[in-house]
C-alpha positions in Angstrom: 0.0 0.0 0.0 1.4 3.4 -1.0 1.4 5.7 2.0 0.8 9.4 1.4 3.9 11.5 0.9 5.1 13.4 4.0 7.0 16.7 4.2 10.5 16.3 5.4 12.1 19.1 7.5 15.7 18.2 6.4 14.7 17.8 2.8 13.2 21.2 2.8 16.4 22.6 4.3 18.7 20.7 1.9 17.1 21.8 -1.3 16.1 25.4 -0.3 17.7 28.3 -2.1 18.8 29.7 1.2 20.7 26.6 2.2 22.2 26.2 -1.2 23.5 29.7 -1.0 25.1 29.0 2.3 27.0 25.9 1.1 30.5 25.9 -0.4 31.0 23.1 -2.9 34.2 21.3 -1.9 36.8 20.0 -4.3 36.6 16.2 -5.0 37.2 14.1 -2.0 37.0 16.9 0.6 34.4 18.7 2.7 33.8 22.4 3.0 31.8 24.3 5.6 30.4 27.8 5.6 31.2 29.5 8.9 27.6 30.7 9.1 26.0 27.2 8.9 26.7 23.7 10.0 25.9 22.1 6.6 28.7 20.6 4.5 29.0 19.0 1.0 31.2 15.9 0.6 32.0 14.9 -2.9 33.7 11.6 -3.4 36.2 11.5 -6.2 36.2 8.2 -8.1 39.6 7.1 -6.9 40.6 4.4 -4.3 42.0 7.2 -2.1 38.5 8.4 -1.3 36.7 5.0 -0.9 37.1 2.1 1.4 35.6 -1.1 -0.1 35.1 -4.3 1.9 37.2 -6.1 -0.7 39.5 -4.0 -2.9 39.8 -6.6 -5.6 36.1 -6.4 -6.5 36.3 -2.7 -7.4 37.7 -0.5 -10.1 37.8 3.3 -10.5 37.7 4.4 -14.1 36.2 7.0 -16.4 34.8 9.0 -13.5 33.0 5.9 -12.1 33.2 3.8 -9.0 32.5 0.3 -10.3 31.7 -2.9 -8.3 32.9 -5.3 -11.0 31.3 -8.5 -9.6 29.1 -9.7 -6.8 30.5 -10.0 -3.3 30.2 -13.1 -1.1 28.1 -13.6 1.9 30.0 -12.2 4.9 28.1 -14.4 7.3 25.8 -13.4 10.1 24.1 -11.1 10.6 22.4 -11.1 7.2 23.4 -7.9 5.4 24.7 -6.6 2.1 27.6 -8.6 0.6 29.7 -5.8 -0.8 29.9 -2.0 -0.6 32.5 0.8 -0.4 32.3 3.7 2.1 33.4 7.3 1.4 36.4 8.0 3.7 36.8 11.8 3.0 35.0 14.5 5.0 33.2 14.3 8.3 30.7 11.7 9.4 27.2 13.1 8.8 23.9 12.8 10.8 21.1 14.4 8.8 22.1 13.9 5.2 21.0 14.0 1.6 22.9 11.5 -0.6 22.8 12.0 -4.4 24.3 9.8 -7.1 23.8 8.4 -10.6 23.7 4.6 -10.4 23.6 1.7 -12.8 22.8 -1.9 -12.2 25.2 -4.0 -14.4 23.7 -7.4 -13.7 21.7 -8.5 -16.7 18.0 -7.6 -16.7 17.2 -11.3 -16.9 18.2 -11.5 -13.2 15.1 -10.3 -11.5 16.7 -9.6 -8.1 19.3 -7.3 -9.5 20.1 -4.3 -7.2 22.4 -1.6 -6.0 22.4 0.0 -2.6 23.0 3.5 -1.1 24.5 3.4 2.4 24.3 6.1 5.0 24.9 6.6 8.7 27.5 3.8 8.4 29.2 3.1 11.8 30.6 -0.4 11.3 30.1 -3.5 9.1 27.1 -4.4 11.3 25.6 -1.0 11.9 24.2 1.1 9.1 21.2 2.1 7.0 20.8 1.2 3.3 18.3 1.8 0.5 18.0 -1.2 -1.8 16.9 -0.2 -5.3 15.9 -3.2 -7.3 14.0 -4.6 -10.3 12.0 -6.9 -7.9 9.6 -5.7 -5.3 7.9 -9.0 -4.3 10.1 -10.4 -1.6 11.2 -9.0 1.8 14.8 -8.1 1.0 14.2 -6.3 -2.3 13.5 -2.6 -3.2 13.1 -1.2 0.3 14.8 0.7 3.2 16.7 -1.3 5.7 18.6 -1.0 9.0 21.4 -3.3 10.1 21.9 -3.0 13.8 24.1 -6.0 15.0 21.3 -8.2 13.7 19.8 -9.4 10.4 18.8 -6.5 8.2 15.4 -5.3 9.1 13.0 -3.7 6.6 11.5 -0.4 7.8 9.9 1.2 4.7 6.2 2.2 4.8 5.4 0.7 1.4 6.1 -3.0 2.2 2.8 -4.7 3.0 4.1 -8.2 3.6 3.9 -9.4 -0.1 4.8 -6.4 -2.3 6.6 -3.1 -1.8 7.0 0.2 -3.8 7.1 0.0 -7.6 10.5 -1.4 -8.9 13.1 1.3 -8.8 15.3 0.2 -11.8 14.2 -2.2 -14.5 16.9 -1.6 -17.1 20.7 -1.2 -17.6 20.7 2.6 -17.9 21.9 5.3 -15.5 19.4 6.6 -13.0 19.5 9.4 -10.5 18.9 8.3 -6.9 18.6 10.6 -3.8 18.3 9.5 -0.2 17.3 12.0 2.4 17.6 11.3 6.1 16.6 13.6 9.0 18.5 12.3 12.1 16.2 14.3 14.5 12.9 12.9 13.3 14.1 9.7 11.7 12.3 10.5 8.4 13.7 8.9 5.3 12.9 9.4 1.7 14.2 7.6 -1.4 13.7 9.5 -4.7 14.4 8.1 -8.2 15.0 10.1 -11.4 14.1 13.5 -10.0 10.6 12.6 -8.9 8.9 15.1 -6.7 7.6 12.5 -4.4 9.6 9.7 -2.7 9.4 6.2 -4.1 10.0 4.8 -0.6 9.6 6.3 2.9 10.4 5.2 6.4 10.9 6.6 9.9 13.7 5.3 12.1 16.1 6.9 14.7 18.5 4.0 15.3 21.5 5.9 14.1 22.3 9.7 14.1 25.7 9.8 12.4 28.1 7.9 10.2 29.5 7.7 6.7 27.9 7.2 3.3 28.6 4.6 0.6 27.6 2.6 -2.4 27.4 -1.1 -3.2 25.1 -4.1 -3.9 23.5 -6.7 -1.7 24.5 -9.6 -3.9 24.8 -8.2 -7.5 27.1 -5.6 -9.1 26.8 -2.1 -10.6 28.4 1.3 -10.6 28.0 4.9 -9.5 29.2 8.4 -10.6 28.7 12.0 -9.4 28.3 10.7 -5.9 28.0 13.3 -3.2 26.4 14.0 0.2 25.2 17.2 1.9 24.4 17.2 5.5 25.1 18.1 9.1 28.3 16.8 10.7 27.5 14.2 13.3 29.5 16.1 15.9 27.3 19.2 15.5 
């Protein structure tokens, strides 16, 4: 069942003209902060110096892209994504808006194909992720999840026990994905291809700060133009 869209305090701040004017866009791989506001922009350059993968040999950095070249392997319990890379530059962020272009490279004949956006990453067993997939009919696909020292738990409003939000990506083309998280209220919104309303929503306050990243649960794909704007977790 599709829940009605909700206004998000942090989203309104993040995209407002006033906040945009207050931000300083940082060079690749760095963060910059305007003295008058706590918001920062972190832009992750597509180089290994700016990303920390779980397994270096699964990744390449080429043509302005961060590429997961093949699927990862099951890391064991708790049940969680197999492979991802975390942005190491800039501060840890609490409330955050993560923007990226993503592509799923797994063939479209594989229905469970996915990529994930990670935020508020604190450790390999503590983080949020948005799973954007071609399939929306089973529990682990096309939803919003929290990993908190236990098997990943689905938290999005759209999942009704048998089906979730409409499939996020059904082809092998590039797509814009944005994830907004308000650490104070716990409100989460996942937007695809510039849509005015979120494809998926959730509310959860398990984490209030951490790093951002990109990967796949058990498939492979790539990202470019990956950046995050938000409030440093120490603020």
